[in-house]
C-alpha positions in Angstrom: 20.6 -7.8 -1.5 23.9 -6.0 -1.4 25.5 -9.0 0.4 24.7 -11.2 -2.6 26.2 -8.7 -5.0 29.4 -8.4 -2.9 30.0 -12.2 -2.2 28.7 -14.0 -5.3 31.4 -15.8 -7.3 29.5 -17.6 -10.1 28.8 -21.0 -8.5 25.3 -22.2 -7.3 24.2 -20.2 -4.3 21.7 -20.9 -1.6 19.8 -17.6 -1.3 17.5 -18.5 1.6 19.9 -17.8 4.5 21.1 -14.6 2.9 17.6 -13.4 2.2 16.5 -14.1 5.7 19.5 -12.3 7.2 18.8 -9.4 4.9 15.2 -9.4 6.1 16.2 -9.3 9.7 18.6 -6.4 9.0 15.8 -4.6 7.1 13.5 -5.2 10.0 16.0 -3.7 12.4 16.3 -0.5 10.3 12.7 0.0 9.2 10.7 -1.3 12.2 13.2 -0.6 15.0 15.2 2.3 13.6 18.5 0.5 14.6 21.4 0.3 12.2 21.9 -3.4 11.5 25.7 -2.9 11.6 25.3 -2.5 15.4 23.5 -5.8 15.8 25.3 -9.1 16.5 24.1 -12.7 16.0 21.5 -12.4 13.2 22.6 -15.7 11.5 22.5 -17.7 14.7 19.2 -16.2 15.7 17.7 -17.3 12.4 19.0 -20.9 12.8 17.5 -21.1 16.3 14.1 -19.8 15.2 13.9 -22.5 12.5 14.8 -25.3 15.0 12.4 -23.8 17.5 9.5 -24.1 15.0 10.5 -27.6 14.1 10.1 -28.6 17.7 6.7 -26.9 17.9 5.5 -29.0 14.9 7.1 -32.2 16.2 5.4 -31.8 19.5 2.0 -31.2 17.8 2.3 -34.6 16.2 3.1 -36.4 19.4 0.0 -36.3 21.7 1.9 -37.8 24.6 4.0 -34.6 24.7 1.0 -32.3 25.0 1.1 -32.1 28.8 3.7 -29.5 29.8 5.0 -31.6 32.7 5.9 -34.4 30.3 7.2 -32.2 27.5 9.4 -30.1 29.8 11.1 -33.2 31.1 11.7 -34.7 27.6 14.8 -34.2 25.5 12.7 -32.3 23.0 11.5 -30.0 25.8 15.0 -29.4 27.1 16.1 -28.4 23.6 13.1 -26.1 23.4 14.0 -24.4 26.6 17.7 -24.0 25.5 16.5 -22.4 22.2 14.2 -20.0 24.1 17.1 -19.0 26.3 19.2 -18.2 23.3 16.5 -16.3 21.3 15.6 -13.9 24.1 19.1 -12.5 24.5 19.0 -11.5 20.8 15.7 -9.6 21.5 17.2 -8.1 24.7 20.2 -6.9 22.6 17.8 -5.0 20.3 16.0 -3.6 23.4 19.3 -2.4 24.9 20.4 -0.8 21.7 17.1 0.9 21.2 17.1 2.1 24.8 20.4 3.8 24.4 19.5 5.4 21.1 16.1 6.5 22.4 17.7 8.2 25.3 19.3 10.6 22.9 16.2 10.9 20.6 13.3 10.8 23.1 10.8 13.0 21.2 7.4 11.7 22.4 5.1 14.1 20.5 2.3 12.4 18.6 3.5 13.9 15.3 7.0 12.6 15.8 5.9 9.0 16.8 3.6 8.8 13.8 6.5 9.5 11.5 8.9 7.1 13.2 9.3 3.3 13.1 7.0 1.0 15.1 9.5 0.3 17.9 9.7 4.0 18.6 6.0 4.0 19.2 6.3 1.1 21.6 9.1 2.9 23.5 6.8 5.9 23.7 4.1 3.7 25.4 6.8 2.3 27.6 7.9 5.7 28.7 4.3 6.6 29.5 4.0 3.3 31.5 1.2 2.0 29.2 3.4 -1.0 28.4 6.1 -2.7 30.4 9.4 -4.2 29.3 8.0 -7.7 28.8 5.2 -6.4 26.7 7.6 -4.6 24.3 10.0 -7.5 24.2 7.2 -10.0 23.4 5.8 -7.7 20.7 9.3 -7.3 19.2 9.8 -11.0 19.1 6.5 -11.6 17.4 7.1 -8.9 14.9 10.6 -9.9 13.9 9.6 -13.5 13.2 6.3 -12.8 11.5 7.8 -9.9 9.6 10.9 -11.7 8.2 10.3 -15.4 7.9 7.1 -15.4 5.8 8.5 -12.8 3.3 11.8 -14.7 3.1 10.1 -17.9 2.0 7.8 -16.1 -0.4 10.7 -14.4 -1.9 12.6 -17.6 -2.4 9.7 -19.4 -4.1 9.3 -16.4 -6.5 13.0 -16.5 -7.4 12.9 -20.3 -8.0 9.8 -19.8 -10.3 11.4 -16.9 -12.2 14.4 -19.1 -12.9 12.0 -21.6 -14.5 10.2 -19.0 -16.7 12.9 -17.0 -18.5 10.3 -15.1 -20.6 8.5 -14.0 -17.4 11.9 -12.9 -15.9 12.7 -11.0 -19.1 9.4 -9.1 -18.9 10.2 -8.2 -15.2 13.7 -7.0 -16.2 12.3 -5.0 -19.1 9.9 -3.2 -16.7 12.7 -2.5 -14.2 15.0 -1.2 -16.9 12.3 1.2 -18.1 12.2 2.5 -14.5 15.8 2.6 -13.5 17.9 2.5 -16.7 21.5 1.8 -15.7 21.3 3.5 -12.3 21.7 1.5 -9.0 19.7 4.0 -7.0 17.2 2.8 -4.4 13.6 2.6 -5.6 11.2 5.3 -4.6 7.6 4.6 -3.6 6.6 5.8 -7.1 9.0 3.2 -8.6 7.5 0.4 -6.5 3.9 1.4 -7.5 5.0 1.3 -11.1 6.3 -2.3 -10.8 2.9 -3.5 -12.0 4.1 -6.7 -13.8 6.4 -7.6 -11.0 3.6 -7.4 -8.6 1.5 -9.7 -10.7 4.4 -12.2 -10.7 4.7 -12.0 -6.9 0.9 -12.6 -6.5 0.9 -15.5 -8.8 3.9 -17.0 -7.0 2.0 -16.6 -3.7 -1.0 -18.4 -5.3 1.2 -21.5 -5.7 3.1 -21.1 -2.4 1.4 -19.1 0.3 4.0 -19.1 3.2 1.3 -20.4 5.5 -0.5 -23.1 3.5 -3.5 -23.4 5.8 -5.0 -21.7 8.9 -7.2 -23.0 11.7 -10.2 -21.1 13.0 -12.3 -21.7 16.1 -16.1 -21.7 15.4 -18.1 -19.9 18.1 -21.5 -20.7 16.6 -22.9 -23.6 14.5 -22.8 -22.8 10.8 -23.8 -24.7 7.7 -22.0 -24.6 4.3 -23.2 -26.6 1.3 -25.2 -28.9 3.6 -22.2 -29.5 5.8 -22.8 -28.6 9.5 -19.9 -27.3 11.5 -20.8 -27.5 15.2 -20.0 -24.8 17.7 -16.6 -25.1 19.4 -15.2 -26.9 16.4 -11.7 -26.2 14.9 -11.8 -25.8 11.1 -8.8 -26.0 8.9 -8.9 -23.6 5.8 -6.4 -24.9 3.2 -5.4 -21.8 1.2 -3.1 -23.9 -1.1 -6.1 -26.1 -2.1 -8.3 -23.1 -2.7 -5.7 -21.5 -4.9 -5.6 -24.6 -7.2 -9.4 -25.0 -7.7 -9.9 -25.4 -11.5 -13.4 -23.9 -11.3 -11.9 -20.7 -10.0 -8.4 -20.8 -11.6 -8.5 -22.2 -15.2 -5.6 -24.5 -15.8 -4.4 -23.9 -12.2 -1.0 -25.6 -12.6 0.0 -23.0 -15.2 2.0 -20.0 -14.0 0.3 -16.9 -15.4 0.9 -13.5 -13.9 -2.0 -12.1 -16.0 -4.4 -13.8 -13.7 -3.9 -10.7 -11.6 -4.8 -8.1 -14.2 -7.5 -5.9 -12.6 -10.2 -7.2 -15.0 -9.4 -10.8 -14.1 -9.4 -10.1 -10.3 -12.9 -8.6 -10.6 -14.2 -11.9 -12.0 -13.2 -13.9 -8.8 -14.7 -14.1 -5.4 -12.6 -12.1 -2.9 -11.9 -15.3 -0.9 -10.6 -17.2 -4.0 -7.2 -15.8 -3.2 -6.0 -15.7 0.4 -2.2 -15.9 0.7 -2.4 -13.8 3.9 -5.6 -15.3 5.2 -8.7 -13.1 5.1 -10.9 -10.9 7.3 -10.2 -9.5 10.7 -7.5 -12.2 11.4 -5.6 -11.7 8.2 -1.9 -10.7 8.2 -1.7 -6.9 9.1 1.6 -6.5 7.3 0.7 -8.0 3.9 1.1 -4.8 2.0 4.5 -4.2 3.6 5.4 -7.8 2.7 4.6 -7.4 -1.0 6.3 -4.0 -1.2 9.5 -5.6 0.4 9.4 -8.4 -2.1 9.2 -6.0 -5.0 12.1 -4.0 -3.7 14.3 -7.0 -3.1 13.5 -8.7 -6.4 14.1 -5.4 -8.3 17.5 -5.1 -6.6 18.4 -8.7 -7.6 17.0 -8.7 -11.2 18.5 -5.3 -12.2 21.9 -6.9 -11.8 21.4 -10.6 -12.4 19.4 -13.1 -14.4 18.4 -16.1 -12.3 19.0 -19.6 -13.6 17.7 -23.0 -12.3 19.9 -25.5 -10.6 17.7 -28.3 -9.2 14.2 -27.7 -10.6 12.8 -27.0 -14.1 9.1 -27.1 -13.2 7.1 -26.0 -10.2 6.0 -29.5 -9.4 9.6 -30.6 -8.9 10.2 -28.2 -6.0 10.8 -30.1 -2.8 8.9 -28.6 0.1 9.8 -28.6 3.8 7.4 -27.7 6.6 7.8 -26.4 10.1 5.1 -23.8 11.0 5.6 -22.3 7.6 6.2 -23.8 4.1 9.7 -23.4 2.6 11.8 -24.8 -0.2 13.9 -27.7 1.1 17.0 -26.8 -1.0 17.2 -23.3 0.5 16.6 -21.6 -2.8 19.6 -22.9 -4.7 20.1 -21.0 -8.0 22.7 -19.7 -10.4 23.1 -15.9 -10.9 24.2 -14.7 -14.3 25.5 -11.1 -14.4 23.5 -9.0 -16.9 25.3 -7.1 -19.7 24.5 -3.6 -18.4 26.5 -1.0 -16.6 25.2 -0.3 -13.1 26.4 2.8 -11.3 26.7 2.0 -7.6 25.6 5.1 -5.7 26.7 5.5 -2.0 24.2 6.6 0.6 26.0 9.3 2.7 22.9 9.7 4.9 23.0 6.1 5.9 26.7 6.2 6.7 26.1 9.2 8.9 23.2 7.5 10.7 25.4 4.4 11.5 28.1 6.7 12.9 25.6 8.6 15.0 24.1 5.5 16.5 27.5 4.0 17.2 28.2 7.1 19.2 25.0 6.7 21.2 25.6 3.1 22.2 29.3 3.2 22.9 
């Protein structure tokens, strides 16, 4: 969230584009081990991904566009192809950067790969010819979208809700102040684990606004639930948003209450009463990373600023937009009020050296 700190000037700000770009940068560094300063075109890539998803949804609502031959010759299909041609060069850029960096740091030992980011592991498989270039590029594309977009929207909804509930926000800031004092140091894993109240806030926000509000599952055998028969080869929609608002499971479900996620309260509920990341073998494999990232980003913001509402004062007022995922229509517009506390900005000399080293590799 450093970009917000550097550029904010006191007027209402739309955080969604900044958060998503920050998420892409964080992905480059944590999953790909590429300094984001070397990457070009993050903002344009994000805009193209959103439009790409809008076309996917629009096509799904127009059965006459289902056949590829018709779709590919439609204006919508032409736009779809243009977007695809733009998105892949961004992925290829990451591949090229990684290839150059990897040529200088090619340690393929198992111990080394286990301690390195995910893309290093894929490049190890590529070097062993267990994967080809297309396999790695496709996996990178899937990971960067799935790993940044969902967490961006979830983070935006949480920020909007915190702006509506000043007492909840004060409790979060009190917890953060007890951990960090007036230091601007990066959080450690121990710090993140100690953000217990913040985690409950994040989980309650995800109850209201799971990034994917429903999932579809294909039934491979006939099943019966509450006298309702679901025949084999059926597609069933599971509405997580609806499940999260059941009054028999969640008393007063429209009330925002982080204490619903105290350990003793969680034990009272069925494990499928809460499914912001789906459930079972097909659930999101990165959900723990997602929650950890949200806690880190929220702590970075709320240690310096108090969030104030601009457009909405209640959760019901939030305008929603849908593509493949659910997002706030206003792009998370809020006011940020600087807190009355001294924050010492510590520089990261190791990070500066890493950027310089990778610049030397790729130039």
